[in-house]
C-alpha positions as CSV (number, residue, x, y, z in Angstrom):
1,M,120.5,54.0,24.4
2,R,116.9,53.1,24.0
3,A,116.3,49.6,22.6
4,E,113.3,47.9,21.1
5,I,112.8,44.1,20.4
6,L,110.7,43.2,17.4
7,S,109.7,39.6,16.8
8,V,108.5,38.6,13.3
9,G,106.3,35.6,12.6
10,T,102.6,34.9,12.2
11,E,103.1,31.7,14.2
12,L,103.8,33.9,17.2
13,L,100.5,35.8,16.8
14,L,98.6,32.6,16.5
15,G,100.1,31.3,19.7
16,Q,101.7,28.3,18.0
17,I,105.1,29.0,19.6
18,V,106.2,30.9,22.6
19,D,108.5,33.8,22.0
20,T,111.5,32.8,24.1
21,N,113.8,34.9,22.0
22,A,112.4,38.2,23.2
23,A,112.7,37.2,26.9
24,Y,116.3,36.1,26.3
25,L,117.2,39.4,24.5
26,A,115.5,41.6,27.1
27,G,117.6,40.0,29.8
28,R,120.8,40.4,27.8
29,L,120.0,44.1,27.1
30,S,119.3,44.7,30.7
31,A,122.7,43.2,31.7
32,L,124.4,45.6,29.2
33,G,122.7,48.6,30.8
34,I,120.6,49.2,27.7
35,D,117.0,50.3,28.3
36,C,114.5,48.0,26.5
37,L,111.4,50.2,26.3
38,W,109.3,48.2,23.8
39,I,108.7,44.6,22.8
40,S,106.4,44.0,19.8
41,T,105.4,41.2,17.4
42,V,104.3,41.5,13.8
43,G,103.1,38.8,11.4
44,D,104.5,37.8,8.0
45,N,102.9,40.7,6.1
46,L,105.2,43.2,4.3
47,A,103.1,46.3,4.7
48,R,102.6,45.8,8.5
49,A,106.2,44.7,9.0
50,Q,107.5,47.8,7.2
51,E,105.2,50.0,9.2
52,T,106.4,48.4,12.5
53,F,110.0,48.8,11.6
54,A,109.5,52.5,10.6
55,R,107.8,53.2,13.9
56,A,110.6,51.4,15.8
57,L,113.3,53.5,14.0
58,E,111.5,56.7,14.9
59,R,111.6,56.0,18.7
60,S,114.5,53.6,19.3
61,D,118.3,53.9,19.0
62,L,118.6,50.1,18.7
63,V,116.1,47.8,17.1
64,V,116.7,44.1,17.6
65,T,114.6,41.7,15.5
66,T,114.4,38.0,15.2
67,G,112.6,35.8,12.6
68,G,111.7,36.2,8.9
69,L,115.2,35.6,7.5
70,G,114.4,32.3,5.9
71,P,114.3,31.6,2.1
72,T,110.6,31.3,1.6
73,E,108.1,33.8,0.3
74,D,106.7,34.7,3.7
75,D,110.2,35.5,5.2
76,L,110.0,39.3,4.8
77,T,112.2,40.8,7.4
78,R,114.9,41.9,4.9
79,E,112.3,43.5,2.6
80,A,110.7,45.3,5.5
81,I,113.9,46.7,6.8
82,A,115.0,47.8,3.3
83,A,111.7,49.5,2.7
84,A,111.8,51.2,6.1
85,V,115.2,52.8,5.5
86,G,114.5,53.5,1.8
87,E,117.2,51.2,0.3
88,A,117.0,48.4,-2.3
89,P,118.4,44.9,-1.5
90,A,120.8,43.2,-3.9
91,V,122.6,39.8,-3.9
92,D,126.1,40.0,-2.3
93,A,128.5,37.9,-4.3
94,G,130.5,36.8,-1.2
95,L,127.4,35.7,0.7
96,E,126.1,34.0,-2.4
97,R,129.3,32.0,-2.7
98,E,129.2,31.0,1.0
99,L,125.6,29.8,0.6
100,E,126.5,27.7,-2.4
101,E,129.4,26.2,-0.6
102,W,127.2,25.4,2.4
103,F,124.9,23.4,0.3
104,A,127.7,21.8,-1.7
105,R,129.3,20.5,1.5
106,R,126.1,18.6,2.2
107,G,125.9,17.3,-1.4
108,M,122.8,19.3,-2.3
109,P,122.1,21.9,-5.0
110,M,121.1,25.3,-3.6
111,P,117.4,26.1,-4.3
112,E,117.0,29.3,-6.2
113,R,114.8,30.8,-3.4
114,N,117.7,30.6,-1.0
115,R,119.5,33.3,-3.0
116,K,117.5,36.0,-1.1
117,Q,119.5,35.0,2.0
118,A,122.5,36.5,0.3
119,W,120.8,39.9,0.0
120,L,122.3,43.0,1.6
121,I,121.4,46.7,1.5
122,P,124.0,49.5,1.3
123,S,123.8,50.3,5.0
124,A,124.0,46.7,6.1
125,R,126.8,44.2,6.8
126,A,126.3,40.5,7.2
127,L,126.4,38.7,10.5
128,P,127.8,35.2,10.1
129,N,125.6,32.2,11.0
130,P,127.6,29.0,11.2
131,N,124.5,27.2,12.6
132,G,122.3,27.8,9.6
133,T,121.8,29.3,6.1
134,A,120.4,32.7,7.2
135,P,123.1,35.4,7.8
136,G,122.0,38.2,10.0
137,W,122.1,41.9,9.3
138,W,123.8,44.8,11.1
139,V,122.3,48.0,9.7
140,K,123.3,51.5,10.5
141,A,120.9,54.1,9.1
142,R,119.6,57.5,10.2
143,G,121.7,57.3,13.3
144,R,120.0,54.1,14.4
145,I,121.1,50.5,14.6
146,V,119.0,47.6,13.4
147,V,120.1,44.0,14.2
148,A,118.3,41.3,12.4
149,M,118.8,37.7,13.5
150,P,117.2,34.3,12.7
151,G,114.3,33.1,14.8
152,V,115.8,29.7,15.5
153,P,117.0,30.0,19.1
154,R,120.3,28.2,18.7
155,E,121.1,30.3,15.7
156,M,120.0,33.5,17.3
157,T,121.8,32.9,20.6
158,R,125.1,32.2,19.0
159,M,124.8,35.2,16.7
160,W,123.9,37.6,19.5
161,E,126.6,36.5,21.9
162,V,129.4,36.3,19.3
163,E,128.6,38.8,16.6
164,V,126.3,41.4,18.2
165,E,126.8,41.9,21.9
166,P,130.5,42.6,21.8
167,R,129.8,45.5,19.3
168,L,127.1,47.2,21.5
169,P,127.9,50.1,23.8
170,R,127.5,49.5,27.6
171,G,125.3,51.7,29.7
172,A,124.8,51.9,33.4
173,P,124.5,48.3,34.6
174,I,121.0,47.3,35.8
175,R,120.6,45.1,38.9
176,S,117.5,43.6,40.4
177,R,116.8,42.0,43.8
178,T,113.6,40.0,44.1
179,L,112.0,39.3,47.5
180,K,109.5,36.4,47.6
181,L,106.6,36.5,50.0
182,L,103.7,34.2,51.2
183,G,100.7,34.7,53.4
184,I,99.8,38.1,52.0
185,G,98.1,39.4,48.9
186,E,99.6,41.7,46.3
187,S,97.4,44.7,47.2
188,A,98.2,44.3,50.9
189,V,101.9,44.2,50.0
190,E,101.6,47.5,48.0
191,E,99.7,49.0,50.9
192,A,102.4,48.1,53.4
193,L,105.1,49.5,51.1
194,G,103.3,52.8,50.9
195,E,105.4,55.6,49.6
196,L,108.2,53.2,48.6
197,V,106.4,52.2,45.4
198,R,106.9,55.7,44.1
199,S,110.7,55.5,44.6
200,T,112.7,56.1,41.4
201,A,116.2,55.0,42.6
202,P,115.7,52.2,43.2
203,T,112.3,51.3,41.7
204,L,109.9,48.8,43.3
205,A,107.3,46.6,41.6
206,T,105.0,43.9,42.9
207,Y,104.0,40.7,41.0
208,A,101.5,38.0,41.9
209,K,103.3,34.7,41.2
210,A,102.6,31.0,41.6
211,D,104.7,30.9,44.7
212,G,103.3,34.0,46.3
213,V,104.0,37.7,45.8
214,H,107.3,38.9,44.5
215,I,108.8,42.4,45.1
216,R,111.4,43.4,42.5
217,I,113.9,46.1,43.6
218,T,115.7,47.5,40.5
219,D,118.4,50.2,40.1
220,K,121.1,51.3,37.7
221,D,124.2,53.4,38.1
222,L,127.6,53.7,36.5
223,A,128.9,53.3,40.0
224,A,128.0,49.7,40.9
225,A,128.8,50.2,44.6
226,R,126.4,53.2,44.9
227,R,123.7,51.3,43.0
228,D,124.1,48.2,45.3
229,A,124.0,50.3,48.4
230,R,120.7,51.8,47.4
231,I,119.2,48.4,46.7
232,E,120.4,47.0,50.0
233,T,119.0,50.0,51.9
234,M,115.6,49.5,50.2
235,E,115.7,45.8,50.9
236,R,116.2,46.4,54.6
237,T,113.3,48.8,54.7
238,V,111.0,46.4,52.9
239,R,112.0,43.6,55.3
240,E,111.2,45.9,58.3
241,R,107.7,46.2,57.0
242,L,107.0,42.8,55.5
243,G,109.7,40.5,57.0
244,A,107.2,38.0,58.5
245,H,106.1,37.1,55.0
246,V,109.5,37.0,53.2
247,W,110.6,33.5,52.6
248,G,113.4,33.9,50.0
249,T,115.2,35.9,47.4
250,D,115.9,35.8,43.6
251,A,116.2,32.3,42.3
252,E,115.5,30.5,45.6
253,T,112.6,28.1,45.8
254,L,110.5,27.3,48.8
255,P,111.5,23.6,49.0
256,E,115.2,24.7,48.9
257,V,114.7,27.1,51.8
258,I,112.8,24.4,53.7
259,G,115.5,21.8,53.0
260,R,118.2,24.0,54.4
261,G,116.2,24.6,57.5
262,L,115.7,20.9,58.0
263,V,119.3,20.0,57.5
264,A,120.4,22.7,59.9
265,R,118.2,21.1,62.6
266,A,119.1,17.5,61.6
267,W,115.3,16.9,61.0
268,R,113.7,14.6,58.5
269,L,110.4,15.4,56.9
270,A,107.5,13.1,55.9
271,T,104.2,14.0,54.2
272,A,100.7,12.5,54.2
273,E,98.4,13.8,51.5
274,A,94.8,13.4,50.5
275,L,93.7,16.7,49.0
276,T,97.0,17.5,47.2
277,G,97.2,14.1,45.6
278,G,100.9,13.6,46.0
279,E,101.9,17.0,44.6
280,L,103.6,18.0,47.9
281,A,105.6,14.7,47.9
282,R,106.7,15.2,44.3
283,T,107.8,18.8,44.9
284,L,109.8,18.0,48.0
285,S,111.5,14.9,46.6
286,E,112.6,16.8,43.5
287,A,114.3,19.4,45.7
288,D,115.9,17.0,48.2
289,H,119.6,16.6,47.5
290,D,120.6,16.0,51.2
291,G,118.3,13.3,52.4
292,W,116.0,15.4,54.5
293,Y,112.8,14.1,52.8
294,A,111.9,10.7,54.4
295,G,109.0,10.0,52.1
296,G,105.2,10.2,52.0
297,V,101.9,8.5,51.6
298,V,98.9,9.5,49.4
299,R,95.4,8.4,50.4
300,P,92.6,10.2,48.4
301,G,89.6,11.1,50.5
302,A,91.4,10.4,53.8
303,S,91.0,12.3,57.1
304,A,93.8,13.7,59.1
305,E,93.7,10.7,61.5
306,E,93.7,8.2,58.7
307,L,96.7,9.9,57.0
308,A,98.6,10.0,60.3
309,D,98.1,6.3,60.8
310,A,99.2,5.6,57.2
311,A,102.4,7.6,57.7
312,A,103.2,6.0,61.1
313,T,105.8,3.7,59.7
314,I,107.9,6.5,58.1
315,R,110.7,7.5,60.4
316,A,110.7,11.3,60.4
317,D,110.9,14.2,62.9
318,V,108.3,16.4,61.1
319,L,105.1,15.3,59.5
320,V,102.8,17.4,57.3
321,I,99.2,16.2,56.8
322,V,96.9,17.5,54.2
323,P,93.5,15.9,54.7
324,H,90.5,15.7,52.3
325,G,87.9,18.5,52.3
326,E,85.0,19.6,50.2
327,A,85.5,23.4,50.3
328,G,88.2,23.8,52.9
329,S,90.9,21.8,54.7
330,T,93.2,22.2,57.7
331,I,96.9,21.4,57.3
332,H,98.5,19.7,60.3
333,L,102.2,20.0,61.0
334,R,103.7,17.8,63.7
335,A,107.2,18.9,64.8
336,P,109.5,18.2,67.8
337,D,108.8,21.5,69.5
338,R,105.0,21.8,69.0
339,D,102.2,21.0,66.6
340,R,100.8,23.7,64.2
341,R,97.7,24.0,62.0
342,S,96.6,26.2,59.1
343,T,93.1,26.3,57.6
344,F,92.5,27.3,54.0
345,H,89.5,27.4,51.6
346,F,89.1,26.7,47.9
347,A,86.5,26.7,45.1
348,S,87.9,24.0,42.8
349,P,90.1,20.9,42.8
350,A,92.9,22.7,41.0
351,E,92.8,25.5,43.5
352,A,92.7,23.0,46.4
353,R,95.9,21.4,45.2
354,R,97.6,24.7,44.6
355,R,96.6,26.3,48.0
356,G,97.2,23.0,49.8
357,M,100.7,22.9,48.4
358,L,101.6,26.5,49.1
359,G,99.9,26.4,52.6
360,S,101.9,23.3,53.5
361,L,105.2,24.8,52.4
362,D,104.5,28.1,54.1
363,L,103.6,26.4,57.4
364,L,106.8,24.4,57.2
365,R,109.0,27.5,56.6
366,R,107.3,29.4,59.4
367,A,107.8,26.5,61.8
368,L,111.5,26.3,60.9
369,A,111.7,30.1,61.5
370,D,110.0,29.7,64.9
371,T,112.5,27.0,66.0
372,A,115.4,29.2,64.9
373,G,114.2,31.9,67.3
374,G,111.6,33.5,65.2
375,R,113.3,36.8,64.9
376,G,111.3,39.0,62.6
377,Q,108.6,36.4,62.2
378,S,104.9,36.6,63.1
379,P,103.4,33.8,65.2
380,L,101.8,30.9,63.5
381,R,98.0,30.7,63.3
């Protein structure tokens, strides 16, 4: 089954709200083994919306849409779907009664314009919406399925999980494994992967992210064991080529990985920052649930020596120092086994904070890997 997600609303095109519905639905479709091949957005314009729905029905078996089911004049999703399938909407007596009762329970008369929310077309059945006044539509036309849901996330989520998802067919389940890397750029990663990026089962894709480079390994198969075996084989091969740079997988964060390493060695960590302005301390303290972060000091404009003196009263086994610099800085890491350093350069204050943060975390995780025996790790600079 080929699926398409269509979001309706001019506010999305203006950037006034972020389309979290599409991301949620894409993840749910993937978990069902349904291929989502297109995601598009159209504004509150009947001609353009009709055209978009018509195109979606030509190329997709399942069209999932959110937004445009309200009572106002610019809520045009029902009209657009009706026009795309060549049917005329009419008020459904049962839906009309439910709407009137909804307003009556709240002691309010139902505005006349809400009556359009009781519309149905011959090929549609209503999807209940106990969280709002806009029922959804389940449409079967021309061998296709169209699911129309409200744009309000709490209404859409309930409708999808209770009314829609249980009715959809399951395909071959899709599974992804993400490897997270630091200390190497995206183009260098792809070069190291070589022919692997052309693999089709599983597929590999690289992404530049705020915490380094991610490699996503994705596969699908009706036989889950066979799919998982292919993913694991590919992961081993990637680690053989890039293991020195791999710091975590899937939902893991760098501070979490560092925290586990510190707890395993019964070490406590302190920080002394100038260039990063306390960002390192904030990130580490938010991740510390086991008492491994001893605290930190922030001294804008301070040198490494001044920062070390300021942190001297903190009782810790490991100290990370990020001194001031104009276009570059050298991170100092003092640990029980040996000291380490890493130099980085930057072109702006924002880049200095970001690179100082990532450089400090990367130096920490490499130091912890070294003290664990360093298997598969490259030496520190």
